[in-house]
C-alpha positions in Angstrom: -56.3 -48.7 -49.4 -52.8 -50.0 -50.8 -51.7 -47.1 -52.3 -52.1 -44.9 -49.6 -50.3 -47.3 -47.1 -47.7 -47.1 -49.4 -47.6 -43.7 -50.0 -47.4 -43.1 -45.9 -44.4 -45.5 -46.0 -42.9 -43.6 -48.4 -43.3 -40.4 -46.4 -41.8 -41.8 -43.4 -39.3 -43.5 -44.8 -38.1 -39.8 -46.5 -39.0 -38.6 -42.7 -36.1 -40.7 -41.2 -33.7 -40.0 -43.9 -34.3 -35.8 -43.0 -33.7 -36.5 -39.3 -31.0 -39.1 -40.3 -29.4 -36.3 -42.1 -29.8 -33.6 -39.8 -28.1 -35.6 -36.9 -24.9 -36.5 -39.6 -24.6 -32.7 -40.0 -24.3 -31.4 -36.5 -20.5 -30.5 -36.4 -19.0 -32.2 -32.9 -19.0 -30.3 -29.6 -16.5 -30.3 -27.0 -17.9 -30.0 -23.3 -16.7 -27.5 -21.1 -16.8 -28.6 -17.3 -15.2 -26.3 -14.2 -15.9 -24.6 -11.4 -15.4 -20.8 -10.9 -14.4 -18.7 -8.1 -14.0 -15.2 -7.0 -10.8 -13.7 -6.2 -12.1 -13.6 -2.7 -12.5 -17.3 -2.5 -16.0 -17.6 -3.0 -17.9 -19.5 -5.8 -18.9 -17.4 -8.6 -23.0 -17.1 -8.6 -24.0 -15.0 -11.7 -24.2 -15.4 -15.7 -22.0 -16.4 -18.6 -22.3 -14.7 -22.2 -20.5 -16.4 -24.8 -20.4 -14.5 -28.1 -18.6 -15.5 -31.7 -18.6 -14.7 -35.1 -19.1 -16.8 -38.1 -17.0 -19.4 -38.4 -16.4 -22.6 -40.3 -15.9 -25.6 -37.9 -13.6 -28.9 -39.0 -16.6 -30.6 -41.0 -16.7 -27.3 -43.0 -20.5 -27.0 -41.0 -21.4 -23.2 -41.4 -21.6 -21.8 -37.8 -23.4 -18.5 -37.5 -22.8 -15.6 -35.3 -24.4 -15.8 -31.9 -24.2 -15.4 -28.1 -25.9 -17.3 -25.7 -25.8 -16.7 -21.7 -25.1 -19.8 -19.4 -26.3 -19.2 -15.5 -23.5 -20.5 -13.2 -25.0 -21.8 -9.4 -22.3 -21.8 -6.6 -19.4 -21.9 -9.2 -20.3 -24.7 -11.4 -19.9 -23.7 -15.1 -20.5 -26.5 -18.0 -21.0 -25.8 -21.7 -20.8 -27.7 -24.9 -19.4 -25.9 -27.8 -17.9 -26.5 -31.0 -14.4 -26.5 -31.2 -12.3 -23.9 -32.9 -8.4 -24.8 -32.7 -9.4 -27.2 -36.1 -12.0 -24.8 -37.6 -11.4 -21.9 -39.7 -8.4 -19.4 -38.8 -9.2 -16.5 -36.3 -12.3 -18.3 -34.6 -12.2 -18.3 -30.9 -15.1 -17.2 -28.0 -15.3 -13.6 -26.1 -16.9 -14.2 -22.6 -18.1 -12.2 -20.0 -18.9 -12.9 -16.5 -21.6 -11.0 -15.3 -23.1 -10.6 -11.6 -26.2 -8.4 -11.0 -25.7 -7.0 -14.5 -22.7 -5.7 -13.6 -19.2 -6.7 -16.0 -17.2 -8.5 -14.1 -14.3 -9.4 -15.9 -13.8 -10.7 -19.8 -11.8 -13.5 -21.0 -11.3 -15.6 -24.3 -11.5 -19.0 -25.2 -9.7 -21.4 -28.1 -11.7 -25.1 -27.7 -9.8 -28.0 -28.7 -11.5 -30.8 -30.1 -12.6 -33.4 -27.1 -14.3 -36.5 -26.6 -13.5 -35.7 -22.8 -14.6 -32.4 -20.9 -12.1 -29.8 -20.6 -11.1 -27.8 -18.0 -11.0 -23.6 -18.2 -7.1 -23.5 -18.2 -7.3 -25.7 -21.2 -9.0 -23.7 -23.3 -8.1 -19.5 -21.7 -6.0 -17.1 -24.5 -4.2 -13.8 -23.5 -6.3 -12.5 -26.4 -8.9 -12.4 -29.4 -7.4 -15.1 -31.6 -5.8 -13.7 -34.7 -6.9 -15.1 -38.4 -3.5 -16.3 -40.4 -5.5 -16.3 -43.5 -9.2 -15.9 -45.3 -11.9 -18.2 -44.7 -11.9 -21.0 -46.7 -15.6 -21.8 -48.3 -17.4 -25.3 -48.2 -16.8 -27.6 -51.2 -19.0 -26.6 -54.1 -19.8 -23.3 -52.7 -17.9 -20.2 -54.8 -19.6 -16.5 -55.0 -20.3 -16.1 -52.0 -23.2 -13.5 -51.7 -24.4 -11.4 -49.0 -27.6 -13.7 -48.7 -25.6 -16.8 -48.7 -24.0 -15.8 -44.4 -26.7 -16.3 -42.1 -27.6 -13.4 -40.2 -25.0 -10.7 -42.4 -27.9 -9.1 -43.6 -29.6 -8.5 -40.7 -26.3 -7.4 -38.9 -25.6 -5.1 -41.8 -29.0 -3.3 -41.3 -29.0 -2.5 -37.9 -25.5 -0.8 -38.8 -24.8 3.1 -39.5 -24.6 4.6 -43.1 -22.4 7.1 -44.6 -25.1 9.7 -45.7 -24.2 11.6 -49.0 -22.8 14.7 -47.4 -20.2 12.5 -44.9 -17.0 13.9 -45.5 -14.0 13.3 -43.2 -11.7 15.7 -41.0 -15.3 17.1 -39.6 -17.5 16.0 -36.4 -19.8 13.2 -37.1 -23.5 13.5 -36.2 -26.5 11.4 -36.5 -28.9 13.3 -39.2 -33.0 12.9 -39.2 -33.2 9.8 -41.2 -30.3 7.5 -38.9 -27.2 8.1 -41.0 -23.8 9.0 -40.1 -23.4 12.6 -41.5 -20.9 15.2 -41.1 -21.7 18.9 -38.9 -22.5 22.0 -40.5 -20.3 25.5 -39.2 -17.6 27.3 -38.6 -14.2 25.3 -37.6 -14.7 27.6 -34.2 -18.0 26.9 -34.0 -19.1 24.2 -30.6 -21.8 21.0 -31.7 -24.7 21.0 -29.6 -26.4 17.5 -28.7 -29.1 17.7 -31.4 -26.4 18.0 -33.7 -26.5 21.7 -34.6 -23.6 23.9 -34.5 -23.0 27.4 -33.6 -21.0 29.9 -31.3 -19.8 29.2 -27.9 -21.6 29.8 -25.4 -19.5 31.2 -21.9 -20.3 29.3 -19.8 -19.0 29.2 -15.5 -19.7 26.0 -15.0 -16.6 23.2 -14.8 -15.9 20.6 -17.6 -16.7 16.8 -17.0 -14.9 14.1 -18.8 -17.0 10.5 -18.6 -16.5 7.2 -19.5 -12.7 8.1 -20.9 -10.9 4.7 -21.7 -7.2 5.2 -19.9 -4.6 5.0 -22.0 -1.8 1.9 -21.5 -1.4 -2.2 -21.9 -4.1 -3.9 -20.4 -1.6 -7.2 -19.7 -1.3 -7.4 -15.9 2.1 -6.4 -15.9 1.8 -3.1 -16.9 0.7 -0.3 -14.1 0.7 3.0 -15.3 -2.1 4.4 -17.9 -2.5 8.1 -18.7 -5.4 10.4 -19.4 -6.0 12.6 -22.2 -6.5 15.6 -19.0 -5.1 16.6 -15.8 -8.6 16.0 -13.4 -8.8 19.5 -11.2 -9.1 18.6 -8.3 -7.2 15.6 -8.4 -9.5 13.6 -6.3 -12.3 14.5 -8.7 -11.0 11.3 -10.2 -13.7 8.3 -10.6 -11.5 5.2 -11.8 -13.5 1.9 -12.7 -12.2 -1.8 -13.3 -14.7 -3.8 -14.7 -17.6 -1.2 -13.0 -15.6 -1.9 -9.8 -14.8 2.0 -8.5 -11.0 1.7 -7.4 -9.8 3.4 -4.1 -7.5 6.6 -4.1 -4.5 6.1 -2.5 -5.2 2.1 -2.0 -5.6 1.0 -5.5 -4.0 3.5 -7.4 -2.3 7.1 -7.2 -2.5 10.3 -9.6 -0.3 12.6 -10.8 -1.1 15.0 -13.1 -2.9 13.1 -15.8 -1.1 9.7 -14.9 -2.5 7.5 -13.1 -0.5 4.3 -11.3 -1.8 0.9 -9.9 -0.4 -0.1 -7.0 1.5 -3.0 -6.6 -1.5 -6.2 -6.8 -3.9 -4.2 -8.5 -2.6 -4.0 -11.9 -5.4 -4.2 -14.3 -5.2 -7.9 -16.0 -6.0 -9.1 -19.4 -9.4 -8.4 -20.8 -10.5 -5.9 -17.8 -12.0 -2.8 -19.3 -11.0 0.4 -17.8 -13.0 3.9 -17.3 -12.5 7.4 -15.7 -14.9 10.2 -15.4 -13.0 13.2 -14.1 -13.7 17.2 -14.3 -11.6 19.6 -16.1 -9.9 22.9 -14.9 -11.7 25.6 -16.8 -10.4 29.4 -17.4 -13.0 31.1 -15.7 -16.0 29.8 -18.3 -14.3 32.0 -20.7 -13.7 29.9 -24.0 -12.0 32.7 -26.3 -8.3 33.4 -26.7 -6.4 35.6 -24.3 -6.6 38.6 -24.1 -3.8 41.4 -24.9 -2.2 45.2 -24.1 -3.7 47.0 -21.9 -6.2 43.9 -21.0 -6.0 40.7 -19.1 -8.3 37.3 -19.4 -10.1 35.4 -22.2 -12.3 36.9 -24.9 -15.2 37.5 -24.9 -15.3 38.9 -21.1 -11.7 40.7 -20.8 -10.5 42.8 -18.1 -8.6 45.9 -17.7 -4.9 44.7 -16.6 -3.5 46.2 -13.5 -1.5 49.8 -13.9 -2.7 50.1 -17.4 -4.5 53.5 -16.3 -2.2 56.0 -13.9 -2.9 59.7 -12.7 -2.2 60.8 -16.1 -5.2 59.4 -17.8 -7.7 60.6 -14.6 -9.1 64.3 -15.3 -8.4 67.1 -13.1 -11.9 67.1 -11.7 -12.0 63.3 -11.0 -10.2 63.6 -7.6 -9.5 60.4 -7.5 -5.4 60.7 -7.4 -3.7 58.7 -4.9 -0.7 60.0 -3.2 0.7 60.7 0.4 0.5 64.1 0.4 -3.0 64.4 -2.5 -4.7 66.0 -0.1 -7.6 66.2 -2.1 -10.1 63.5 -1.5 -8.1 60.2 -1.0 -9.3 57.5 -2.8 -8.8 54.7 0.0 -8.9 55.7 3.8 -7.2 58.3 5.9 -4.4 56.3 6.6 -2.2 57.8 3.3 -2.7 61.6 4.4 -0.2 63.9 5.5 0.8 64.5 9.4 0.5 67.4 11.0 3.9 68.4 10.6 4.0 67.6 7.1 0.5 70.0 6.6 2.4 72.5 8.7 5.2 72.4 6.2 2.9 73.5 3.6 1.8 76.8 5.0 2.6 79.8 3.0 1.6 80.9 -0.5 3.8 78.6 -2.1 3.0 75.5 0.0 -0.5 75.3 -0.6 -2.4 72.7 -2.3 -4.0 73.0 -5.0 -5.0 71.9 -8.6 -1.7 73.0 -9.8 0.4 72.2 -7.0 -0.9 68.9 -5.3 2.2 67.4 -4.9 4.5 69.3 -2.3 7.7 68.4 -1.0 10.7 69.4 1.0 13.0 70.1 -2.5 10.7 72.2 -3.2 13.0 75.9 -3.3 10.0 77.9 -2.3 9.7 76.4 1.3 11.1 77.4 4.6 12.3 74.1 6.8 14.3 74.8 9.6 14.1 71.5 11.0 17.9 70.6 9.8 19.8 68.1 12.5 22.4 69.9 14.5 25.2 68.7 16.0 25.7 68.4 19.9 27.7 66.6 22.7 26.3 63.3 24.2 25.9 64.8 28.0 24.8 68.2 27.3 21.9 70.3 27.9 20.4 69.2 24.7 19.3 65.8 26.6 18.5 67.7 30.0 21.9 66.5 31.6 23.9 69.1 33.9 26.9 66.9 34.3 29.9 67.3 32.2 30.2 65.9 29.0 33.8 64.5 29.2 34.3 61.2 27.2 37.0 58.7 27.7 37.2 55.5 25.6 35.5 52.7 27.6 33.2 54.7 29.7 29.4 53.6 29.5 26.6 56.2 30.3 24.4 55.2 33.3 21.4 56.8 35.0 22.0 57.7 39.1 18.8 59.3 39.9 15.3 59.6 39.1 14.8 63.3 40.9 16.0 65.0 38.7 17.0 62.6 36.2 20.5 62.6 35.1 22.9 60.8 33.3 26.4 60.1 33.9 29.7 58.3 33.1 30.8 55.3 34.6 34.4 55.0 33.4 35.8 51.9 31.9 36.9 48.4 34.8 40.1 47.0 35.2 41.0 44.1 33.2 39.5 40.8 33.6 36.7 42.4 35.8 33.2 42.1 35.0 30.1 44.3 34.9 27.7 43.2 37.6 24.7 44.5 39.7 24.4 45.2 43.3 21.1 45.7 43.3 20.9 49.8 43.1 23.9 50.5 40.5 26.1 48.8 38.0 29.5 48.4 39.1 33.0 46.7 38.1 33.8 43.0 39.8 35.4 40.5 40.1 34.4 37.8 36.9 32.5 34.4 37.9 33.6 32.3 34.7 37.1 32.8 33.6 40.1 30.9 32.5 38.2 27.8 31.6 39.3 25.7 28.7 37.1 25.8 26.0 34.0 22.6 26.7 34.4 23.1 30.5 31.2 22.8 32.3 31.6 24.1 35.9 30.5 22.8 39.2 31.2 23.8 42.9 33.5 21.6 45.1 33.9 20.3 48.3 35.0 23.9 48.9 33.1 25.9 47.7 35.4 27.2 44.7 33.8 26.9 41.2 35.5 24.7 39.2 36.0 22.1 36.4 37.1 18.5 35.6 37.6 18.8 31.4 38.1 14.6 31.4 34.9 13.7 33.3 32.2 16.0 32.7 32.7 17.8 29.1 30.2 19.7 26.5 31.4 19.7 22.9 29.6 22.6 21.2 30.9 21.9 17.9 28.9 18.5 17.5 26.2 19.2 20.2 27.7 16.1 22.3 27.5 16.1 26.1 30.5 13.4 28.2 29.8 12.3 31.5 33.0 10.3 32.9 34.7 10.9 29.7 36.2 14.2 27.2 35.0 12.0 24.1 32.0 11.8 23.8 30.7 9.4 20.6 27.0 10.5 20.7 24.7 13.0 22.1 24.9 12.0 25.1 27.8 9.2 26.5 28.0 8.0 29.8 31.2 6.2 30.0 33.4 5.5 33.9 37.0 5.6 32.2 38.9 5.4 34.8 41.5 2.6 34.1 40.8 -0.5 35.7 38.1 0.0 38.4 35.7 1.6 36.5 32.2 0.9 36.4 29.1 2.9 34.3 25.8 2.6 35.4 23.0 5.2 34.5 20.2 4.5 37.3 16.8 6.0 36.6 14.4 5.8 39.1 10.5 6.6 39.5 9.5 9.4 41.6 6.3 8.6 44.5 4.0 10.2 42.3 5.5 8.1 39.2 2.1 5.8 38.5 1.8 5.5 34.9 4.0 7.8 33.5 6.8 6.3 31.7 10.6 6.6 33.0 11.9 7.0 29.3 10.4 7.4 26.1 12.2 7.5 23.0 10.7 9.8 19.7 11.1 10.3 16.1 12.0 13.8 14.4 8.5 15.0 14.4 7.6 14.4 18.7 6.4 11.0 18.2 6.4 8.6 20.7 8.9 5.2 19.4 9.0 3.4 22.6 8.7 4.1 26.0 9.7 2.2 29.4 7.1 2.0 32.3 7.6 2.6 35.8 6.5 -0.5 36.2 8.7 -2.2 34.0 7.3 -3.5 30.9 8.4 -1.9 27.5 6.4 -0.5 24.6 8.3 -0.5 20.9 7.1 -1.3 17.1 9.1 -4.2 16.9 12.6 -5.8 18.3 15.0 -6.8 15.7 17.6 -9.5 17.4 20.0 -12.0 16.2 21.1 -15.0 17.5 25.0 -16.2 17.1 26.5 -19.0 17.8 27.1 -18.3 21.8 23.4 -17.6 22.7 19.7 -17.3 21.8 18.3 -13.8 20.4 15.7 -14.5 23.0 15.3 -16.3 26.2 12.4 -16.6 29.1 13.5 -17.8 32.3 9.9 -18.5 32.7 7.5 -19.0 35.7 6.6 -21.9 37.6 3.2 -21.2 37.3 1.2 -19.4 34.6 0.9 -15.3 34.9 -2.7 -14.4 36.9 -3.0 -10.9 34.8 -1.8 -12.0 31.7 -3.9 -10.2 28.9 -4.4 -10.9 24.9 -1.0 -11.3 23.1 0.7 -12.4 26.5 3.6 -15.2 25.6 5.1 -17.0 28.5 7.0 -19.8 29.6 6.0 -22.1 31.9 9.0 -23.9 33.7 6.9 -26.4 35.5 5.4 -27.7 32.2 7.9 -27.2 30.1 5.2 -25.8 27.8 5.6 -22.1 25.9 1.7 -20.4 25.9 -0.3 -17.9 24.6 -3.3 -16.0 25.8 -6.2 -15.5 22.8 -9.7 -14.3 23.7 -9.0 -14.4 27.3 -8.5 -18.2 27.3 -5.0 -19.7 28.2 -3.7 -22.0 24.9 -0.2 -24.6 25.3 2.2 -24.8 21.7 2.7 -27.7 20.2 6.3 -28.6 20.1 8.3 -30.5 17.5 10.4 -32.7 19.0 12.0 -34.7 16.2 11.2 -34.1 12.5 14.3 -35.9 10.1 14.8 -38.6 7.1 15.6 -42.0 7.8 17.7 -44.4 6.1 17.3 -47.5 4.0 17.5 -51.3 4.6 17.2 -54.7 2.3 18.0 -56.7 5.4 15.7 -59.5 6.4 15.8 -59.1 10.3 14.3 -55.9 11.6 16.6 -52.8 11.4 16.7 -49.3 12.7 15.6 -46.9 10.1 15.3 -43.6 12.8 14.9 -43.1 16.6 13.6 -39.6 18.2 14.8 -39.3 21.9 11.8 -37.3 24.1 13.6 -35.3 27.2 12.0 -36.7 30.7 11.1 -33.4 31.4 8.3 -33.3 28.4 6.0 -36.8 29.0 3.7 -35.3 31.6 0.0 -36.1 32.4 -2.9 -35.0 30.0 0.0 -34.4 27.1 -0.5 -36.4 23.3 2.5 -37.2 21.2 1.8 -37.4 17.3 3.8 -40.0 16.1 4.0 -39.4 11.9 5.7 -41.6 9.8 6.5 -42.2 5.7 7.8 -45.3 4.7 8.9 -45.9 0.9 9.4 -49.4 -1.2 12.1 -49.3 -4.1 11.2 -52.4 -5.7 7.6 -54.6 -6.7 8.0 -58.1 -6.4 9.4 -59.1 -2.5 7.0 -58.2 0.3 8.4 -55.6 3.4 7.4 -55.0 7.3 7.8 -52.4 9.6 7.5 -51.7 12.9 7.0 -48.5 15.9 8.3 -48.9 19.2 7.7 -46.4 22.1 10.1 -47.1 25.2 10.7 -50.3 24.0 6.8 -51.2 23.5 5.3 -51.6 20.3 2.9 -50.1 18.9 2.1 -50.7 15.8 3.9 -53.7 13.6 2.3 -54.1 10.0 3.5 -56.1 6.7 2.9 -55.3 3.0 2.6 -56.8 -0.3 5.9 -56.6 -3.0 3.4 -54.7 -4.6 3.2 -51.8 -2.6 5.1 -48.8 -3.1 4.6 -46.6 0.0 2.6 -46.3 3.4 1.9 -43.9 5.9 1.3 -44.1 9.7 0.1 -42.0 12.5 0.1 -43.4 15.7 -0.9 -41.4 19.0 0.3 -41.8 22.7 -1.2 -40.4 26.1 1.0 -41.2 28.8 -1.5 -41.5 32.1 1.1 -41.9 34.9 1.5 -45.8 34.9 0.0 -46.8 32.0 0.6 -45.8 28.6 -2.2 -45.4 26.0 -2.1 -45.1 22.5 -3.9 -45.5 18.8 -2.4 -46.3 15.4 -3.3 -45.8 11.9 -2.1 -46.9 8.9 -2.3 -46.8 5.3 -0.6 -47.9 1.6 -0.4 -47.0 -2.2 -2.2 -51.0 -1.9 -2.7 -51.8 1.6 -6.1 -50.5 2.6 -6.2 -48.6 5.7 -5.8 -50.2 9.1 -6.3 -49.3 12.7 -6.2 -50.3 15.9 -6.2 -48.9 20.0 -4.1 -50.4 22.9 -2.2 -49.6 26.4 0.7 -50.9 28.3 1.4 -50.3 32.2 5.4 -52.2 31.5 6.2 -48.8 29.5 8.6 -46.8 31.6 8.4 -43.2 33.0 10.2 -40.6 32.2 12.4 -40.7 28.7 11.7 -42.4 26.2 12.7 -43.3 22.5 10.4 -43.3 19.5 12.3 -45.7 17.1 10.7 -47.4 13.5 12.4 -50.5 12.4 12.2 -51.8 8.8 12.9 -55.7 7.4 12.1 -57.3 3.7 10.8 -60.4 3.5 13.4 -62.4 1.8 17.1 -61.6 0.4 16.8 -58.9 -2.3 18.5 -56.2 -3.4 14.6 -54.3 -3.1 15.2 -51.9 -0.1 12.5 -50.1 2.4 13.2 -46.1 3.4 12.3 -44.2 5.8 11.5 -40.9 4.1 10.4 -38.8 7.1 9.5 -39.6 11.1 7.8 -36.4 12.9 7.0 -36.6 16.9 5.1 -33.5 18.2 3.9 -32.9 21.9 0.2 -31.5 22.4 0.8 -30.2 26.1 -2.0 -30.7 28.2 -3.6 -27.5 29.0 -7.2 -27.0 31.0 -9.5 -24.1 30.1 
């Protein structure tokens, strides 16, 4: 029994020793703890896959290659890993973020040795860590073999091996035993999916490219990437970034085989790009271009245009094509000879036959008497019995219809114009003559046609029209240029049926409306670009004593009674807040209350229903002497506080609510050391109308330390009932 008890004790001691050695041999871990967000602000929900290769930890512990998955719920990521900054050279972690099995993005981690949890910003790398040297083996270990590295044998067994017949510069295929082999065949053969090679087949189907990685740096800055071929058509390109389909025209543009990402869509470090698209296909032909009298591509060439002419066709084929080839035209009868042309072929010499298929007027055997003969213009050749006497400048006019006759109209006198009297043409006085260039004529009070070039002018060379001026500076210039008393006014008056039709419109070069002035006085335009000057504001609203009854969403106006600017949203009127003061104050080291800043509130801005918000921030320059401060409104103290010498800064917010003869307020203050305090109060002694907000401060004893008002802001929240 004693012997058995001793044996049991020995086994227990050995177990403790073994467990302790196991605990002592575990490398130190660093905890990564952070919240992960998506680009749209939502928290990340998915899986994080962490992969790493074998490396030696700082204590020479061998960390075998492995991968692990971590579930991230509502953005919370937590993991404990061996540090890599103190490990062997080249150690890092490859991290992939997945949602529902789809890769979202990839990053690299370099983890320092830390007793406290670290954030992602402390461990992210721009790329994989590059090893600075070879791994050093643990002390006492030499001649490391494949079996000494955990998992290496299994990894090598899963990798493809080169077959005996493998050779470079050949297409690689997988042979029957799973080894990497070379395809067997001629250099011009095509390799099939099963690994065999043979002559390429002709197909009319388009070619496709799937899963191509565009060439270009993925660094967050580069926007231009190149494809191996140009997609045909261009809209067949399906471009994916981390598995998300990108939109053409919004995320990127394509020109030939160049892809350019738009601003804000540049691929970031670790992003994965993949492109699928269709290729142009020369009618499905895979051979070279045909030559000679052929066109197209082998093995399906076609006869080239013009390769065969009439001399290549047998006489009995009867397919010759010509205007005067009468025997069986190959197309429509549009090219047949006319009746006159056929009449010119009569006689023995002109009959078409197998040896006389093209007969023209140059045939010496033809007798064509249709040569034109000279004759007088007004002669019997025109069935005209009037004499053919012609004088310079004469016009030929018709003088009747029964019989049809032509006659001559002699040239009129100088400065006479040809007019119509309703029956015949006649020379008469010209209506427009003697006017200077650019004049526009009008009928004066006497009924005479006249002009006034200084008041009505057209410059045809520059296409400019001037009213009231003869020097138009634009396409239309209206200017009463009379010296001393000229007044320029342009009046556009709506017609009785104007209704919703615009009084004026401005359009771009394509005829699209840019702006318009409605008959009700409203103006519609895309934008207003105005500039204030030293003498006046760019925009002034004289306001209305009441809110408009027909206000619509997006409306903005000034209520002069309430001294408030208002807007309309969602069918409801809203008053806009007004910053009355926002200023930096002064400093003091006095032992009596000293004004640090004041803000004057106009009388017209304090109305029943309003709320005045007073915010302030005070700093203490020193750490020994205490200080105090007070907030005044219309002479009344809203809030007075004291602070210890160790207090470095205090802040506060007071709200004032005027209610006729009474004033109500609440206050809140807090400090870096002081606890938050709050309170409310009211007074009926504060005068109505204009008020002054003032903050005063003092030191509790004579000292070189100071108390400084860093900012005083007074905001009015106008009353508004909805």
